N, C-alpha and C positions, 0 to 999 in steps of 0.2 A: 504493500500498500504506499502512496504518496500522501504527504500532507499538502493540505491546501490551506492557505489561511490569508492573512491581510499582505504580507508582502508578494505572497504570488499573485494575488489577483490586481495587486496594484502594477506589477510586471505587465499584466495581460493588458490592463488598460492604457499603459503606455506604449506597450508593443504593436497596438492596433491602430497606431497613426498612420501607418502606409496600407491601405488596401490594395488588392482583394484581401480579405482575411477569410480563413477558412477555420470553421468549427465541426467538430465529428463528435458525436455520441454514442455510444454502442453498450449494449449488455454484455458482461464477461462471466465467464464461469472460472469458479477456483480450480483447485487441482482433482479434477474430479475426469470421469471418461469421456466428459462432455467438453473439455477444456481445448479439444484441438477445433472446435469452433471458432475461438476467439480471433486467430490470425485469419481465418477465413472471411467471419464477418468484418475486420479491419479492411480487408485488400478490397470487399466489395464496396465498402465505404468509399475508398481511394478513387475507384471507379468514376463512383458518383459525383466525389469532388472534382475530379479533372473534368468532367462533362460540364459541371457548373461554372468552373473555372473560364471553360471555352466560351458558355454561354454570355458569361459576364462581360468578355472581351478581352480576356488576358492574353499576352502573346503566349507562343509556344514556349518560348525562353524563360519566360517567368512563371509559366505553369511547371516546368521543370523546377527551376527554382526553389519555389515553394511546397511542391511535394518530393523534393528528393530525400529530405530528412525524414519524411514520414514513410517513404518506400524502404529508406535504411531501418526503420523501427519495425517494420513487417516483416524483415529477414532476421530478426534477433531471435533465434530459438528459444532461449532460456526465458528471455523477458515475457513471453506470452506463457509459461509456465508458470508464472506467480503473479497473478491476477487478484483484484478483489472483485466486487460486484459489478464495477461499470468503470467504462473509459473515457474520458475527455481529453480531446487533443486539438490543439489550435496551434495555425501554422500562417504567418505571412511572409512576406519575402525576406525579411532576415531575422524572424526568430520562429521557433517551434517548441512547444511545451506538451507534455503528456503526464496525464493524471490517474492513477489508479485508486479509485475512491467506493467508500462502502454506501453506494446507492445503485440501484438498478435503472439506468437509463434507458430511455426508449431510443431505438435506433435512428438517429437523424445526422443530416449533413446540411450544412447552411455556408453559404457563399455571400459576401457583402462586404459594406464598407467598414464593418467592425466586427468583432467576435461576438458570439451570441451566447452569452452567460447565463440567460436566464434558466436553463435546466439546472443550474448548480443553486439556484435561490433555496430549495427546502435544505440543503445543508448549512444556509447561513442564518437559519431562524432558530432560535434557541441555542441551546449547546448540541447541536446534532453531531458533532465532531467531537472526540475525545481521545486521550491517551490512558491506555491500562499497563501498567509498570510490574511485571512478575518478578518478585523477589525470591531470590535463593541466596544460600549461603555464599558461594564462591560464583555466581553469575546471575545476570539478568536478562529479560527478554522485554521488549517494547513491542506493546501492538497498537494500532491505530484503530479507533471504532467510528462507527456511524450507526444510520438506523438499521441497516442490514445484517452487520457483521463487525467481528475483527479481522485484521491480517496484520502479520509481523510487519515491523517498519523494517526497513533496511539496516542490517546490523553495524554498519560501520559508523552509524551516528553514536554508537555507545562503545565503552570498554566492554569485552565479551567476558573474560575472565578475571575472578581478582588475582590470581596468579600472576598473569601476563601484565595486567593493569598495573599492580605494584612493583612488578618484577623482582618477587621472592619465591625461593624453593618452594615447592610443594611437598609438606611434611611426609615422610615415607609412608606412616599407615595410610593416608590418603592415596598415594599413586596404588598402595595393592589393593584398596579398596575400588579405586577407579579401574584397574584393571582386572577386577572378577576375581583375584586369587584368593582363598579361602584363609580366614585369620585365625582360625582354630577356637575350639570351644572357649566360652568366657572369655575371648579378647576382645576389648570394645575399641571403637574409633576415636582414639584419643592421641595428643599429641606430646605427652609429657616424654620428655629424654630427647626430643628434636627441637626446642628451641622455642616451641610453640605451646603455652598454656591457653585454658579458657578466657582469660582475659585478653592475651595477644590476639587469641582468633577475635574476638569482639572488636577489639581496636582495629583491626585488619580490615573487617568488614566494614565498621563506620567509614574508615579512609577510602574505601573501595566505592560505598555507595555516595560517599561524597563526590568522587569522581564523576558518577553516573550522575547525579543531580547537576553537576556544573554542565554536562553535555546537554540536559534536558531546559535548563532554567531559559536560553534562548527562545526554545519553543515555547515557552508561556508567555514571553514578553513579546514576541514577534507574531504569535499566531493565536495567542490567548485560548489555549486548549485545557481543559479541565484533565487533571490527573488522577486515576484509581490506581490505589494499590492493592495489590494479591500478594500475600503469604502469610507465614504462620506469625502469630502475634509478637513475638520479641523482634522480628526482624521489620515488621511494620514500625513497631516502636524506635527502631534503631534508625530508620531513615527518615522518620518524622523529625527528630532529634537534629539531624543533620541538614534538613533539605531548606532550600530558599526559594524551591519552585513556588511561583506566584498564585497558582489555582489547584493546588493541592487538596483533593477534598477530604473531609473530616471523616469521611466513613471509607472503610475499607472491605475487600473481599477477603476473609481471613480463611485460612488454609493453605496446604502446599500447592502452588501452581499445576503440578503435576496430577492433582486430583479431578482438575476441572479440564474438559474437552473444550475448543473455542466457542462452540454453540453456547453451553452452560455457561461459561466464563462472560461472554458477551451479554447473556439475559442478566446476570449478576451485577455486571458494572453499568450496563445502561439502565439498570434501575435505580442505581445509586446516582449515576447523573441525573435523570429524569427527577428525583426527589430534589437535588440541591438545586437544579435548574428552577423547577416550580416555585420554591422557596424564595429565590432572587427575583422571580418574576413578579410574584404577589407583593414581594416587599417594594419594587418598583411601583407598582400599580397603586400601592397604597401612598406611596411618595406623591404620584400624578395627580390623584385625587386630592391629597391635603395641599397641593400647589395650585391646583385648577380654580380660578376665579379670584385667586388672591395675588396670584404671581405670574408675571410672564414667562417663567421658566417650564410653565405646564402649558401646551400647544396641542389642538386638535385640528386646526384649520388647515385644510389641505397645502395651499401654497406655502404658510410658514413652516411647516413641517417638514416639506420636500426640500426647501434649501437650505435650512437648518442643518438638515442630514447630509445633504451635499457638500455643505461648507466645513462640516465639521463642527460644528456648534452644538450638536445635540449629544447628551450622555447616554440615553436610552430611547430606542424607539419600539412603538408596540404597533403590529399589524394584524389585519384579519387575513391570514394566509388565502382564505376561500373568495375574496373578494378580487374582482378585475375592475380596473379604474383605467380608462385610456385617455390620454391627453398629449396636446403639442407643450414640450416646454420650451420658453424663450427666456434664455439666461441672459440675454442682454437688458431686459425689462423686468427680469424676475416674475415673469407671469406665465399661469399653465391654463390653457384651454382645453378644457373637457370634449372629447371628439368620441365618436363612434371608432371601434377597433380596427376597422378597415381603412380609414383615414389616412392619407400619405403622411407618413413623418409621425405618426402616432406610437407611443410607446406606453408599454404597461406600467403606470405610475407606482404600483406596488412595488413590483420587480424592481424598478431601477430604484425604489429608495432604500430596498433591503441591499442590492449590491453597494449603492453608493455607502449605505452606513457600514458593512462590514470593511470595505477599503478604508473607511476613516476612523476604525476603532470604536464604532457605534455598538452597544449592545442591542440584540432584537431579539425580542420576544413575540410570540403569537398572542392575540387576543381574540375574543368571543365579541359579537355586537353588542352582549350586554354588558360586558366589561368596559367598553369605550364610551364615551358620550354618544347620544342618538346621531344616526347618520354619519360617523366619523369611521372611515376604513383604515387611519392610522393616526397616532399620536406620539407625543414626545417629551420627555423631560430635557430640558435644555442646560447646558454648561452657563451660558449666557445669551 
């Protein structure tokens, strides 16, 4: 799985300045008997992209320039063996990006003046993307999670094993244990006589976890992904004590990670994230209603909310995910004209607001019509 956060979205917005822009979404299969369909679907999408680029008016040389990195991606056999539930790919003349994501997209190909980001919107509302860190004594594993499941994040992001990370020798009994040699009746997996006692091991684990946490902290700041810990209680306690991760959730999945399959682990972790996210959502809703009518920091008028979000002046955005509201945005006059969806130049205002909110580090939460003021499809708590 690949991580998609504010930084990546900002890169996409900048990269689309030179049309034509190609956006491809396909559903993908994980490592199953159906995984062979992944590159087939992608090659079919590339053929459609080629046809659409020609129809758009791109020259043969430009078509080749845009699609060349995607053709190369199609030939990477190992890449297609490790997929999540959906693949989003974007390409322009000088840029190409691909994201394996925990969301099952419909198969769609777009060619136009900008990238089509709307299919990503469900991942931006609430805390639909999160991280799961599986803690063991001598190694960790990092998973990315979303609405449809967990996938392991590429291992080069973290130090893999304690002994390699800290450059210390593996105690002899652990070597024997790892190689499967029998230790004999009554022999315990201890380290006495080899320079490591129980406190030494605890200290080494804490130092190893500190290295892991340092690698994760940028993900918390750059992508604002909540982190759920999985592990036995004392390992979770050690990690909490040393961690500086900004969105480390207070609730953990307790027990050895080896006791959980990915489906079960996803169910436990997503429940924790949903409970935490809903608590935050309700807290901000209460804040909105306490300010509404007495402070300009609570807004539900469409134009005010939309431009406050786009300009980074909002702290929290509430949207009705089921609502569709189309309009033409005139940024020179800060006006929005609501129009039918088929109108030339019209955009889905809810999607646009969510995308800009995510890119400008605004928290986005879903809300029902009963939770918002009458007639409102979005509302915001403003910073200023």
